[in-house]
N, C-alpha and C positions, 0 to 999 in steps of 0.2 A: 254561779248560783248553785246552791245545794238543795236537792229535793229529797225529802225523807218520806218514805211510805212504809207502813207496817202491814197493811193488808190490801189496799186497792191494787187492782190489776193495772199494768201499764202496757199499752199497745202502741208501738212506734213504727212508722214507716220511715225508712232511712235510705237515702240515695247513696248507699255504700254497701259494705259487706256486713251482714248481720252477725257473723261469727266474731267480728271485732268487738261489738257491743257486749256479746255474751262473755267474751274473754275478759273485758274490763269490769264486768259486774259479777263474775263467777263466785267470788267469795264474799259478796256483799249480803247483807240481810235482805230477806224477801226475794232472793234471786228467782225462785220458781214463778213469781208473778210478773216477770218481765218477758214480754213477747215482742220480738223485733222482726220486721219484714225487710228484706233487702234483695239486691240483685243476686241471682243464682247462676250467672254465666250461661243463660239459655238464649242468648241473643241470636237474632237472625235478621234478615232484611225484611222489615215490616214497618208498620206505623208506630209512632211513639206510644199511642195508647195501647196497642197490641203488645208492645214490649212490657208495659206494666202488667198486662194480663198474664203474659208468659211467666212473669216473675211473682205472680200472686200479690202485686202491689197496687192493683187498680181499686177503684171505689167499691166494686162489688165484693171482691175478696176481703177487703178491709172491713166492710160492713158485716159480712158473715163472721169474720174473726171476732169482731166486737160483740155480736149477738151471742157467740159461744160463751162469752164471759159475763153475760147479763142474765142470771137465772130468773130474775123477776119478769122476763118476757114470757116465761112458761111455754105453753103449747103454741102460741103465736109465732114463736121463733121458727118452728118447722115450716109454717106457711111462708114467712118472709124469706127464709133461706132458699126455699124452692123457687120463689119468684126471681131471686137473684141468680140462681143456677140456670134457670131458663133464659135469662138475659145473656148470660155468658155463652150459652149454646147458640143463641141467635147471633151474638157477636162473631163467634167462630165461623158460622155458616156464611154470614154476610161478607166477612173479610176474605174468605176463601173464594167466594163468587165474584166479588167486586174489587178486591185489592185495596180497599180503603175502609175506614171506620164507618160505623153506623151513622146516619145523618144526625141523630140526637147527640152523639159524641162529637162528631166533626164540627157541628154548628153550635155547640154549647157555648154560652157566654155567661159571665158573672151577672147576676141580677142586681136589682137595686140601683141607687144613684151612683153616678160616677164623679 
């Protein structure tokens, strides 16, 4: 499938190496609007969610990244990004003290009907 974009931003989380996507799209039209997050080889012995935090691929970093590309959020963006940054600080402190993810992460389940 071919996707053509002339101006929209594309933000993609990839379970691989981001430089690969950048190399594949380097000479394509609209390359500056492609933003890829991937593993940065910062692994350690920790939880699966913390691995995504260390690689800036967790829900908080991705939400902040998306907010940076939505100018229509205006000044509200600053407030929401601060809330997400504080949640990341809480995560780091909790995992350092308890060796596991925050309960809201650890016990999270898909909502809705199954």
